[in-house]
N, C-alpha and C positions, 0 to 999 in steps of 0.2 A: 504493499500500498505505499504511494507516494505521497499522500495528503491525508491527515487528519482533519474532522470539522467536530468543533467541540460546541453544542450547542447547548445554553443555559436552559437547566430544568432537566438534563438527561441522567437518568438512574445512574448510581454509582454502588456497582457490588465489590464485596472481600470475597476470598476464598470462600469462605463458608457461611457468608448472608449477605444480604443487601445492606448498604449503610444510610443511604440517602440520595440527594440529586445533586449534582453540579450547579453551583450557585454564583462563581465566580471565576476569574482567569488572572494569574498572578504574571505581570508581564514586564521584561526588562525595556525601558520604552528606547535607548541608547540604540541597540541592534535588534529591537523587535522580536524578542525572543519570549515565547512561553515558557515559564521556569516551573510553576507549579499549580496545582488545581485546588479548589477552594469548594469542599462538599461540606454540606449541612446535613443533620437528620434531627428528629426529634418534633413534636408537636405543641406542648405547652412551653416547654423547655428547649430550645434549640441549641447544638452544637456543630461548630463548625471545625473541620482539620485542615492543614495545608498538608497537600498531598504532592511530594516531587513527581515530575514527568516520567524519570527513571522508574516508578511503581506500577506504571501502565503495562498491564500484560496484553490487550487486545481492546479493543473496540468494535460494535456494531450497532445495528437502530435498534437494541433493546438497550444497548447499556454501556459503559467504560467499566471494563473488569479489572480490578489490580490484584497485584502479586502480592496480597496482605490478610493475614487474619482478620477478624474483628477486634480481637485483642491488640494486634499490632497496631490498628488502624489509632488505637487509644494512646498509644505512645507517640504519636507526631505531635506538630505544635497545635495547640487551638488557636483558633483566628477569631478575635474580637473587634467590634468596632464600638467605640466611647465617642458621644458628640460633647464636644467641650466649649466653653464660651471666652474668649480672648479679648482684650481692647483690640480696636481697628489700629493698624501699622501707624504710626506716628501719634497715636493720640493716649499711649500710655498713663500721661500725667493728667490726664480729665481735662483736656484744653477747652471742650467744648462745654457752656452750660447751658442748663434747661431753661427753655421756651416760657416756660410757667414762672410766672413772676413772684409765686407764693414760694418757690422753692429756690433756695439757693446752692443746694449742693449740686456739685458737677456732674454734669451728664455725661459720661463718657461711651462712645459710640464701640458696641461690641460685634464681634465676629463669630459666626461657628465655625468650628475646626474638628475634623474627625480625625480622631486619633486610633491607628489600628496597631492589633498585637497580632505578634505571629508573623510577620513578614518585614522583611527590612524596608526603610522608609525612602531607600531609592528606588524601590520597586512601585508599579503601577498595579492598581487593582482595578479591573474591569467586570462590567456586571449587565446583566439585563437591564438595569436603569442607566448606565451610560448613553449621554445623548449623542449622536452623531451631527455634527453641524458644518453647513457649506456659508462660507461669508457670515457666520455670526450666526445664521437662521438654521435652526433643528431641521433637518430631514427626517429623522426617524430615531429608533432606540437601537441599541447592538443585540442581535439575536443570536449571532455564532460567531467564533472565531475559526480557521482555516489556515492549519500550519503544515509545511513540509514534516516529512516523517523524522529524517535523520536529524537535522539541527533545531528543530522545533521553531525554526521561524516562521513568523504569520504570513502567509500569502495573500490572504483577503480577508474581508470582513462580510457578514451579512448583517444588514440592516431592514427592520422592520419598520412600515408607518401603517397608520391607521387603527383602529380599535374595532370595528366591527367587519370592514372587509381589509384585511390586512393583505399588505404588497411588500413583496421582500426583492431584495438585490443584493449580489454578491459586488463588493467594491474592492478592487486590487490594492495591496498594501502602498505602492509608488503614488497612489491617490492620497494617502494620506500626510498630512504637514506633522502634525505632533499627538501624542496619548497624553490626557492626565485621568485623573479619576472618576471625574465628572463627565468629561467631553472627549469624543474622538474628533479632531478638526481635519477637514479636507482640505488639500490644497486648491487654490484660487488661480483660475478658475476652474471650477467642476461642473459639469452640465449634469444635473438633476434630472433623470429621466423624467419622461412627460406623467406616468403615473404619480409619481410621486409630487411634483410640481401642481399637478390639478388637486391632490389632497391636501395639502398643505394650507 
């Protein structure tokens, strides 16, 4: 198999049982390689594990099969996301005052930041919530990532658009400008397919 397609939501299986489903991919943005999978299980209390690509034994349309037992899965790093608030850049001292004249306390603009545990901060975490944008306009959400089997380099991404009547399109990696955790930015100019343009 020359190319592997990782669809978010695909079932992940250990040697002795099912574990959960694929929720995220961990990417080295500089060389555009997928280095880890993140699979999540549980209903009320969800747990996610970071799985090295080397632990995949096979894949088919029914799921991703790992060369790990369910007990061995529990030894892998746990992935967690925590939302933190911090002062906006340049406003650590509370330079802005409240517009409410009855309040004399300084109003410090705050921004939300996601702290990720279990992966290096140098890596990017992509999911089905990652937006794909063209010149600042969202053209869809990430549905899948296709990689070349040998080096795990991304060859293309699959983008979905629409809620009821969903359209999908494969976009080659050379059309991608950069990756962040929230956005995959396409190179400009990129011609959005007519079906995407009509529905956006």
